[in-house]
N, C-alpha and C positions, 0 to 999 in steps of 0.2 A: 601539803606537798602533793597528795593524790588529787586534790581538787584542781590545783594548778595544771597538773599533767592532763587531766581529763578535759579541762577547759581548752588548753592549747591544742590538744589532739583534735577536739571537735572543731575548733575555730580555724586552725591553719593546717590540720591534717597530720601533725607530728607533735611529739612531746618536746619540750625544751628544758634546759637545765634551770635550776632555781635561780642562779645568777642572771641568766638571760631573761627569765620571766620577770624578775625584780627590775631589771633595767628597762624592759619594755613597758611595764606598768608605770614606772617613774616617768618615762618619756610621755606616755599617754596622759598622766596627771598634769605634767607641765603644759602640754598642748591644750588640755581642757581648761586650765587656769588662764592661759592666753586667750582662748576663745571667749571665756566668760567675762573677761575684763577689757577686751578690745573696745576702742571707741566705735560708736555707731554713727554712720553718716546719715544725714537727713535726706535720703533718696527714695523713701518708700511712700507710695500713694495709699497703700493699704497695709494694715497689720491684722493678721488672722491669729486669734488666740484659741487654742484648743487643747484637748488632752487625749492621750493614748493610754488606755488601761492595760496593764501588764500584770503577770503573776510573778512575785519575787519570793524566792525561798529564804526563809528566816528560820534558822535551826532546822527542825523537821517539818515545819508548816509552810504552806504556800499562802502568801498574803497578797491581796490585790492592792496595787498602788497605781498612781497615774503619773505619766510624764507630761507635765505642762509644757507647751512650746509656743513660741511666737514665730510665725511665718511672715516675712516681709515680702511684699510684692512691689518691685521698683517701678519707676516711671516707664521703663522699657519692658515691663511685664516679666522680668526675671524673678524667680522665687528663691528665697534663701531663708533657712532657719537661722534666726538671729539670737535666740535664747531658748533654753530648756532647763527644766528642773524636775527631779523626782519629788513628788508631793503625796500627801495623804488623801487629797480629794480635789475636786474641781470647784471649790468654793470661791466666792468673791474675795474673801480674805487671802486665800492662798495665791490667787492670781495677782492680786494687788501687791501683796508683800513680796512674793517670790519673783515676779516677772516685771510688772509695770514700774515699780520703784527702781529696780535694777536697770531697766532700759533708760529711764529718765536720768539716772546718775551717769550712765555711759554716754548718753547724748550730751548732757551738760558738760561733762569733762572734755569732750571733743570740742565743744563750742568755746570753752574757756581759754 
């Protein structure tokens, strides 16, 4: 409960009730699921795959993790993040398993 209050106070400048926090988190989870499963149109001339290293608190320790992401650059040069995932590293296996296979499934589903 204290962690939620601290988070929301830092994020939005005010504490919120436990019920409100739960409702907001549920809404964000639903939106994230929609984002991660939405069909992808074949409108990108380039896909840029990269990672952003962050420190994540796990228990009392800070651990380094990477957010892998795919940036799509469309035919009219608009940039859009089309996929992202928290991972252990920037290995070929992580990129292939976490991002490329997911993108392929989402593109195929739209074409089907």
